[in-house]
C-alpha positions in Angstrom: -31.9 47.1 257.2 -32.7 50.6 258.3 -35.6 53.0 258.0 -35.5 54.9 254.7 -35.3 58.3 256.5 -31.8 57.4 257.5 -30.7 57.0 253.9 -28.3 60.0 254.0 -26.2 58.1 256.6 -25.5 55.4 254.0 -24.7 57.3 250.9 -20.9 57.4 251.3 -18.6 54.8 249.8 -17.9 52.0 250.6 -21.5 51.7 251.7 -24.2 51.1 249.2 -27.9 50.9 249.8 -31.0 49.7 248.1 -34.6 50.6 248.9 -36.3 47.2 249.5 -39.7 48.5 250.8 -41.7 51.6 250.3 -44.6 52.6 252.6 -46.3 55.5 254.1 -46.2 56.6 257.7 -49.3 56.2 259.8 -50.6 58.5 262.5 -51.8 56.5 265.5 -54.5 57.9 267.8 -57.3 57.0 270.2 -60.5 56.0 268.4 -62.2 59.1 270.0 -59.8 61.5 268.2 -61.7 63.7 265.7 -59.2 62.6 262.9 -60.1 58.9 263.4 -63.1 59.3 261.2 -61.0 60.2 258.2 -59.7 57.5 255.8 -56.3 59.2 255.4 -54.5 62.3 256.6 -52.0 64.9 255.4 -49.6 66.8 257.6 -51.9 69.8 257.4 -54.6 67.8 259.1 -52.3 67.2 262.0 -51.4 70.8 262.7 -53.7 71.2 265.7 -52.7 67.8 267.2 -50.3 67.2 270.0 -47.4 64.9 269.2 -46.0 62.0 271.2 -42.5 61.4 269.7 -39.3 59.5 270.5 -36.7 61.5 272.4 -34.8 63.9 270.2 -31.7 63.0 272.2 -31.9 59.3 271.5 -33.6 59.4 268.0 -32.5 62.7 266.6 -33.0 61.7 262.9 -36.5 60.3 263.6 -37.5 63.4 265.5 -36.0 65.7 262.9 -37.7 63.9 260.1 -41.1 64.4 261.7 -40.3 68.0 262.6 -39.2 68.7 259.0 -42.5 67.3 257.6 -44.4 69.6 260.0 -42.4 72.6 259.0 -43.0 71.9 255.3 -46.7 71.8 256.1 -46.4 75.3 257.7 -46.5 74.5 261.4 -44.2 73.6 264.3 -45.2 70.4 266.0 -46.5 70.7 269.5 -44.7 67.9 271.2 -46.3 67.1 274.6 -44.3 64.0 275.5 -41.2 62.2 274.4 -40.4 58.5 275.0 -37.2 56.4 275.3 -38.2 54.1 272.5 -40.8 54.0 269.7 -42.5 50.9 271.0 -43.8 52.9 274.0 -45.3 55.6 271.9 -48.9 54.4 272.1 -48.8 53.9 275.8 -48.3 57.6 276.2 -51.4 58.8 274.4 -53.6 60.4 277.1 -56.0 62.7 275.3 -58.2 62.8 272.2 -55.9 65.3 270.4 -52.6 63.4 270.6 -51.0 61.4 267.8 -47.8 59.3 267.3 -46.2 58.1 264.1 -45.1 54.6 262.9 -44.3 53.2 259.5 -46.8 50.8 258.0 -44.6 47.8 258.7 -44.4 48.4 262.5 -45.9 45.7 264.7 -47.6 48.4 266.7 -50.1 48.7 263.9 -51.8 45.5 265.1 -52.8 47.2 268.4 -56.6 47.3 268.3 -56.8 50.0 271.0 -55.7 52.6 268.5 -56.8 53.9 265.1 -54.1 54.2 262.4 -54.5 56.5 259.5 -52.1 56.8 256.5 -50.3 60.2 256.3 -50.2 60.6 252.5 -47.3 63.1 252.5 -45.0 61.1 254.7 -43.1 58.5 252.8 -41.2 55.7 254.5 -39.7 52.3 253.9 -36.6 50.1 254.5 -33.1 50.3 253.1 -30.7 47.4 252.8 -27.2 48.6 253.3 -23.8 46.8 252.8 -20.2 47.4 252.2 -19.6 47.3 248.4 -16.1 45.8 249.1 -17.7 42.7 250.6 -17.9 40.3 247.7 -18.9 37.3 249.7 -21.7 35.3 248.0 -23.8 35.4 251.2 -24.1 39.2 250.8 -25.3 38.9 247.2 -27.7 36.1 248.2 -29.1 38.0 251.1 -29.7 41.1 249.0 -31.5 39.0 246.5 -33.5 37.2 249.2 -34.5 40.4 251.0 -35.4 42.2 247.8 -37.7 39.3 246.8 -39.2 38.9 250.3 -40.1 42.6 250.8 -41.4 43.0 247.2 -44.3 40.7 248.2 -45.4 42.8 251.2 -48.6 44.7 250.6 -50.2 47.2 253.0 -53.9 47.8 253.4 
């Protein structure tokens, strides 16, 4: 399973993919951030924020996806810090005008030290990918199991 923003990597035969979970991205921030009072956000709302992102050298597709969302909204992201992995994003928030991004299914979302707001114009999810030449029954069974499992997940 891979994040949906990596879908283009899995569109060439013999690989096939299936979206098994759709969700939005969330902006994480300190409770004192002025945007924390909103119920949801758009990329336009985030234009004046500083971004904490994973390193573009280690996670170029993740970084590029967020950068592209910003450019579509008419601004260039002001990246103030990059991390070596996405799990350390929240630990690097230092000011009231910094945000980081996670998908709704991330376990970081349970961290009560931060406020998470849905970014309505950032779509995410999970892809299940496999080799179409693999005809083993376990592959077919796993696709069926994963599709069923993730169809039951609901986000707040």
